[in-house]
N, C-alpha and C positions, 0 to 999 in steps of 0.2 A: 464565410465557412471558417471555422479554427479545427486543428489538428492538431491533438496529443496524445501524451503515452500515460496517462494518469487522471482517472477517473475523480472528476470533481463532479460532488454532490450538488454543490452551488448551482448548477447549471439547470437545473431540473426541479429546484423546490419552487416555481411557480406554474408549474406543468399543471395541467386539468381543473384550472383556475377560470376556463373558458377566454373568447377572445372579447377584449374589452368595448371594441368597437363594435362589434356586430352582433355582440351578445349571445352569439350562439357557441356551441362547446367545441373546445381546442384539437386538432387533429397532429397527433403526432404518429409518423414510420420509422417503425425502429427494424432493422436489418443485421443482424447479427450473422457471423459465419466464422468458419477457421481458416488460419490463413501460415504460410508458412516463411520461417525466416530467411530461407535458402534453399538453392536448388532450383531444378528446372520447375516443380511443382510452383512456384511463386506466380506463376503468369496463368496459374489456373487461378486465382482471386478473381479476375477480373472476367471472367466467365460465371464464374458463383455468384459474384454480385448483384451481373444484370440477369441471372435469372431471378434473384432474389426482387429486385425491381421489376418484374415484370410482373411477378406475382402479389407484390403488393399495390403495384397499378390497377389491379383487376378488384381490389378491395377498397381502389376511391373512386371518386367522383370521376370519369372519363373527362368531362368538360372544364373540368377544375381542378389540374394538379400537373400544368407546368410549371411551377413552383418543386415538385419531386423530381421531374424530370433534369432539370436544372442546375439540381443539387448533387445528382448522383453521377450521370452521366459522364463530367470529366472527369469522375475516379475514374470509371471504365475505362475510360481511353490512356490514361497519367501512366506511361509504363513504367516510370521511374518511383511512381507513389508503390507500384507493388513488389519494388525490388528492395524493400524497408518495413518489414512488418514484426509483428510479434507472434503471437498466437493464437490471435483470435484479434476480431473487428466486430467493432460496433459503430453504425451511421445512425442517428438521430436527426430527422428531418422533420418540422412545421412550418407553414407556411412562412414562419419570420425570423427560424432557427433552423442552423446544421450544427454539429457535435460530430466529429470523425474521432472514434477512439480506437490507439489500437493498446491490444491488450495482454496481459501477460498468460491469462488462461485458454485452454481452447472453446468455442462456443461451437455447437448444433446450427446448423443449416435452418435460418426463421425468419418471416418476414411478417411482422402483425402490424394494425392500425390497428389502433383506439385515442382514448381522449387523454393518454399517457403515456411517456415512454415506459419499455418493455423492460424492467430491470431484474425483474426476476432470476434472470440465469446471470444473474453479475454480482449476487447478493458476495460472495466472499471476497469483491473486490472492493466492496461496497463498504464492507468491514473493516478492512485494508488485515485480514486476519492472514494473508500471505504475505504481508509485507516485514521486512525487519532490518535493522541496521545491523553492520558487523566493526566494532572501531578495533583496528589492529593496532598495539601499540605497546611500544619498546622507547628506552631513551634514543635509540640511535634512529629511528622511524615510527612515523605514526603514518597511518592511511584510514580512509573510511569507505565501506562498501553499503550498497545496497540492493538485499536480495527481495525478489519477488518469484516465489515458488522455483521454480530448478533456476534462474537466471542469477547470476550475481553482478553488479559492475562497480566500478571503482566509481567513488564521487569525489567532487570540489572539495577538501577539507575549509577552505573561508577563515574563519578567524581560529584555527585550530592550527598550533606549530606544528611542524614537519617533522621536527626532531629537536634533540637539547638546544645544537649548536644555535638556533633560529634567537634563543631565548640567553645568548653570552652578550652582554654589552659592554663589559669594563675590559679591555684589551690586555691590559697589566695583567690581570689574573687569567685571562683566559690562555696566553704565553705559560704563566707558571702552573696551570693547572689544565694536564690531557686525561683524554680518557682514553682507553683502549678496548676494544671486543674482547671478553670473555666467553671465549664459544660461540654458539650460533645466537646470537640476540640479546646476549649479557653484555652488559657494561660495567665497566670498575675503574674509579678513579683514580689516578695519584698527583702527586704534586705537593704544595706548599699548604696543606688544610689540617696540621697539626694533627687533632684526633681525629677527622673523620666530619665533622660538623658543618663545615662549610660543602665541603661533598653533599652532603644528605639536605644541606638548605637548598641547594644548586638542585638537585633532583626533585625536591617536592615542589620548590616554585616551577619547575616547568610542568608537572603534574597537575597543579595547580589552573596552570594558564591551559593546558588540555582539556580539562573539566568546564572552565568560565569558556572558550572559544566551542566546545561543544553544546553548550547552553545556549550560547548567543545563536547558532547556526540552527539547533531544533525551534528554536522562537521564530526566526528569520524564515524557515522554510517550512514551518507548519508540517513536522516530522510526522512521522504514523509508524504504527508498530512497535517493537522492543528493540529493543539495543542489548547488541551483545558482545562481548570484550574478549580478543584474542590477544593473550598474553604468558609468560609466565606466572605461577604461582605468586612468587613475591610480589612484580610489580600490580598484579590484580588486589593482591589482599589492599596493599597500599593505595593503590587508585581509589577503591571502593572507600577507604576510608577519607581520605582526603577531600573526592568528590559529593560524599554524601550519598553514594547508590548503592546502599549494602547489599539490594539485589541483583548485581553485576557477578559476585560468585557464583551466583545459582545458574550463572548464563556466562561462565566462564568455556571459551575452548581453552585449554589449557596447553600450552608450548609455546616458546618463539616464535614468529609468523612473518620473520623479517623478508623478505624478498619472495615468500613462497606465493606462488601465482593463484589467481584468483578464482580459477577452476580447485585450484587444490585445495583451498581455504575453506571454499564450502563444504568438498566432499569430509574433508576434517569436522567442518561445522555440523553437519547433517545429525548424527546423534544425539548434540548439544539443542537444534532446534525443532527435532522431531518431539523431545523430552516435555520441552517447551508447550509446544500444541497441544499433545497429550494432558497437560498438568490443566493450561486453559480449557477444554471441552472438559474438564471433570469440574472444573470451578462453576462451566455454565449448567450444566447437570444440576449439581447441587442447587444453582441458584433458580432451576427451574422448578424443584422439588419445593424449597423454601417457598415459593411464592404459591406453588398451589397448594402446602400445607395452610397456606395465608388465605384462600378463595380468592387471589389475584391475579388468575391466568385466565386469557381469554385464545379458542381456539377455533370458534366458526368466525369467516373470513368476513362477515358481514359485520359482525361485532367488533371486529378484531377494528375494520376499517373508521368505525363509529367513534369508537374509543381512542384512535391514533388523531381523528379530526380534531379533537376536545384535549387531545393533549395529555391522554392519558397514560400512553404506551413509555416505557420506561427501557424496555429492549422488546425487539423483533424480532424473531428466530424464524430463519424461511428455509423451508425443505423444498423437495420437486411439490409440485403443484399441479392438480388436476386442471383441466383447462378450461372447466364453467370457474374456477377462483382466478385466476389469472390476472384479469382486468382489477378484482377488486384486491388481490393481493398488493400490484404495480403500488396502486392507491395508498394502501398502506404503507407501503413504502416511503413514499415520498411525506405522506402527513406525518410519520414519526418522525423523520428526517427535519419535518420542516418546523416543528417539535422538540428537536431538540436532545429526540431519542436516541437511541441505539441501531443497527441493523448487525444480526450476525449469520450465518449460518448454521443454520440446525446444530445442535450437538445428540441431536437423537435420533433413531434409525427411521421414525415414522416419517410420515406424509403430511406436506401441506404447513401452514404458518401458525405459530404459537407466538402471544403475547403477556411479556409481566405486565404487572401494572400499577403505577404510581400511587395510585389513591383509587 
């Protein structure tokens, strides 16, 4: 049993290929539900999951469902488990696999038994569209935050220096060259720097170390979602140039954020995050329009599944799906991801699934 807070699609890429030993179709039970992060409502989760288990049991072979009870009943009885939840919970169970996912989005209660996991309601998470990172940067303080929807959490910096002090290696120089705060978040230097070139060199060296550490961390952590920068305009301009990330200027949460509480930082960042999301939606609508004009769009679920199976799907856009197309859409999601395509929530108001094609 694996309980995680981050949905990893790799867990499901082999789903639906059948049981190799028996040659029979695979069975997946998907139990989806909303949960509560705190308060007395947390205890209601066990009751809801018990009801969903009962519903799923009615959809499975009564003579051969011990694997389902053994996977889910311990969760129902685990009081501690329900005290540490997100906004939604997804439990995926097959005879050989159990995956419990604490999620940042609420889900409607649902129990579904099919030959694939039920991933349609999780399309926004599969697409990482609700994820972002915020780098709060000044010479005196560096912090990194992960944002998922309305939740912000401080992350470990790893190889990223926490302040310019961490890069001071010359003790004699450090004794001569001191720095003092100039207002909230600003830093100026004084010492034996002559024309100030040494001060600027030290500053630039620090910012390059931040950029390098950020790059290393992103590679090691398989970072998802866009990066935003919380900094003064001067610091942002310099960091964007030294790091080779000019896009950060368009993702700037302007002003010093030294010591700002995470919740207040998220409130300050919300207009910037929302503007970015609107631009992305406009880009996806434009992409769809281009592919339609080229005759490279499929909208029938059965045709989408076939194209995804053969690796033709470039991007799969998922909106609300009719019951009769849910199983096919789940299959299309898995096949698209298996063949290195993207899965995104639909940028349009229509229902169903739309695929743009590579060829």
